C-alpha positions as CSV (number, residue, x, y, z in Angstrom):
1,M,75.8,69.1,100.0
2,E,76.4,67.3,103.8
3,N,73.4,67.8,106.4
4,S,74.3,69.9,109.1
5,V,73.8,69.3,112.7
6,Y,73.3,71.7,115.0
7,V,72.4,71.5,118.8
8,I,69.6,72.9,120.1
9,N,69.4,75.3,123.4
10,K,66.9,74.2,125.8
11,G,67.9,76.9,127.9
12,I,66.0,79.3,126.3
13,N,63.2,81.6,127.8
14,K,64.7,79.8,132.0
15,S,65.7,82.1,134.4
16,I,68.9,81.9,134.9
17,E,69.9,80.0,138.6
18,F,73.2,79.4,140.0
19,R,73.3,76.8,143.1
20,G,70.0,76.9,144.0
21,L,69.5,80.8,143.3
22,K,67.0,81.9,140.9
23,A,66.6,85.3,139.6
24,Q,67.1,88.3,141.3
25,Y,68.5,86.8,144.2
26,I,71.6,85.9,142.5
27,W,71.7,90.0,142.1
28,Y,70.3,90.0,145.7
29,L,73.4,88.0,146.9
30,G,76.3,89.9,145.2
31,G,74.9,93.3,146.6
32,G,75.1,91.6,150.2
33,V,78.8,90.3,149.3
34,M,79.5,94.1,148.2
35,V,77.9,95.8,151.6
36,L,79.7,93.2,154.0
37,L,83.3,94.3,152.2
38,L,82.2,97.9,152.7
39,L,81.4,97.0,155.9
40,F,84.8,95.3,156.7
41,A,87.2,97.7,155.4
42,I,85.1,100.7,157.2
43,L,85.3,98.5,160.6
44,Y,89.1,97.8,160.0
45,L,89.9,101.5,159.2
46,I,88.0,102.6,162.4
47,G,89.9,100.3,164.4
48,I,88.3,97.4,165.4
49,N,90.5,94.4,166.2
50,T,90.7,92.1,162.7
51,Y,89.4,89.0,164.3
52,V,86.4,90.8,165.7
53,T,85.7,92.3,162.5
54,M,85.9,88.9,160.8
55,F,83.5,87.5,163.0
56,I,80.7,90.2,162.7
57,V,81.2,90.2,158.8
58,L,81.1,86.1,159.0
59,A,78.1,86.1,161.2
60,L,76.4,88.4,159.5
61,G,77.1,87.1,156.0
62,A,75.9,83.6,156.8
63,V,72.8,85.3,158.3
64,M,72.4,86.8,154.9
65,V,73.2,83.9,152.6
66,F,70.6,81.4,154.7
67,K,68.0,84.2,154.2
68,I,68.8,84.7,150.7
69,Y,68.2,81.0,149.7
70,A,65.1,80.9,152.2
71,M,63.7,83.9,150.1
72,S,64.8,82.0,147.1
73,S,62.9,78.8,147.8
74,K,60.1,80.1,149.6
75,Y,59.0,82.8,146.4
76,G,60.8,81.6,143.7
77,E,61.4,83.3,140.2
78,F,58.8,85.6,140.9
79,G,56.9,85.2,144.4
80,L,58.5,87.7,145.8
81,M,57.9,90.6,143.7
82,K,54.1,89.0,143.4
83,E,54.3,89.2,147.4
84,L,55.2,92.7,147.5
85,A,52.5,93.9,145.1
86,R,49.9,92.1,147.2
87,R,50.8,94.3,150.4
88,S,50.1,97.4,148.6
89,I,46.5,96.5,147.2
90,P,43.9,97.7,150.1
91,K,42.1,95.5,152.4
92,L,39.4,97.5,152.7
93,V,37.9,100.6,150.4
94,R,35.9,103.2,152.0
95,C,33.6,105.8,150.6
96,N,31.9,107.8,153.4
97,S,29.9,109.6,150.7
98,R,27.7,108.8,147.9
99,K,28.9,111.6,145.8
100,V,31.3,109.1,143.9
101,F,28.4,106.6,142.9
102,C,26.0,109.8,142.0
103,D,28.4,111.0,140.1
104,L,29.3,108.0,138.5
105,A,25.5,107.5,137.6
106,K,25.4,111.0,135.9
107,G,28.5,110.1,133.9
108,M,26.6,106.8,132.5
109,K,23.3,108.8,132.0
110,D,25.6,111.3,129.6
111,I,27.5,108.5,127.7
112,K,23.9,106.4,127.4
113,Q,22.4,109.6,125.3
């Protein structure tokens, strides 16, 4: 019986990357391109000059691409989600009454008994 040689897939469990864009930023870029295509169609149907429409769409597209590449390099694969989660954590928790703590103390006494 002959020995078989198998190629090992070393990219397993790695996030996808396309020209420097990581993970979800590829989807953001694709969605942005679709929005720009729709914007071009709407501006064209309204009757705005084609060159003006192309200038608007190309300028917005360049800004979008630079912004998405900047976010991809700044936050990485999971950094944007972590940053959004960090913003949702309150910086200060205020309690104007001791009632919460008194109720906790009563609950702890009931548990111990």
